[in-house]
N, C-alpha and C positions, 0 to 999 in steps of 0.2 A: 695693321699699320696704325701706329701711335702717333699722335701730335700733341704738342703742348697746348695748354689753355691759351697761352699768349699767341700761338701761331693760329689757333682756331678763331680767336677775337680779332686778330688782324685780318684775316681772310673775310670775315663777315663785315668788318668795317670798311674794308676796300670795296665791297660789293655795295654796301649802303651809300658810300661816297660816290660811287658810279651812278647808281640809280639816282640819287639827289641831282648830279649835274645833268642827267638825261631829263629829268622832270623840269629843272630850270629851263634848259634849252627849249623843250616842247612848250613851256608856258610862255617864253619869250617869243617864239614863232607864232603862236595862237594868238597872243595879244596883237602882234603886228598885223596878222591877217584879218584880225576883227576890226582893227582901226582902219585899214584899207577898205573893208566892206562898208564901214560907217561913212567914210570919205565918198565912196562910189554911190551909195544910196542914203543920203542924209535925212530923208523923210520917212524912214522906216518907223513903225509904231510898235507899241508893246504887243499888240495882236500878232504882227509878223514875227516877233520872237516867240511868242508862245505857239504859234504854228509850227515853228522850226523844232522847238522843244518837244512838242506832241510827236512829230514825224520821227525825230531821233529816238524817243522813248519807244516808239512803236517798232522801228527798225531793230532796236537793241533786244526788245522782247522777242521779235519773230527770229533772231539769231540765236536765242536761248541763252543770252547773257543776263537776262532779267525775267522774273517771274511776274505773273499777272498781279499777284496781291502786292508787288513792290511798287507797281505803278498806280498812281492815283492823281486826283485832282490837286491835292495839297502839294505833292512833290512837284507836279507841273507848275502850279502858280509860284511856288518857292524859288524853282529854277528860273523861271520867266523873269520874276522880280529881280532876282541877284544878277542874271545877265544883262537885263535891260539897264539897271543902275549902273553897272560896270561900264557898259558901253557908253552911257551918258556921262561918265566921269564921276559918279557919285561913289566914293569909296569910303565914306564914314562908317558904313555898317561892316565893311571888310576890315577896317582897322579896329573896330571894336572887336570883332571876332578873332582877330589875330592877337590882340592883346590878352583877350580870355584864354586863347590857346597857349599862348606863352605862360601866363600864369599857372594853367594846369600842368604844363610840362615842368615848370619849376618846382611845384608841389610834389609831382610824382619823383623827380630827382632827389629831392630832399627826403622823401620817404624810403626811396631805395638805398640811400646812403646808410641808413640804420641797419639795414638787413645784412646778415653775414652769409657769405657763400662758402660752403665747406668743399674743398678740393682734396681728393684722395692723392696720397703721395705717388711719385712716379713708379715705384716698385710694387704697388698694390696689385696691378693687374698680373705681374709675374707670380706675385704670392697666390693669387686665386688660381693661376694656371698650375701651380705646384699642387694645390689642394685637389684639383681635379683628377689627378692621378689617384688620389685616395678613394674615389667614386663617392665622395659626400654630396654631390651635386653636379649639375651641368652648367658650364660657363659658355656662353654664346660669344664668339670673337667676330 
């Protein structure tokens, strides 16, 4: 089965768009749920958040989704700080990281513009198939 490069890219982009919409939906639902938690328990502390992070990392490790060497005090503290600040409404660090991310993405896109992608003509596979009959090599389809 042969598909054109445009068809392939269209299929990939449709999947990426679908994943992006799903992630946005999950982010929104998580944000709302966490705001409800904050309203219901307004006196939570950084230690409460740290305990929750440690519990989740332990469960993730026990489920085999994370290795022991990936879990450490530094990761726990960073996650705790990020989540606690987010719940308190401090988004200045998040804005800085998003600006940095956008800048890196822009640089990567500009670097990719200069690269040339060579694409074989449509009849190239047929030409290779004809050469297969002459026993010069094997072609896998």
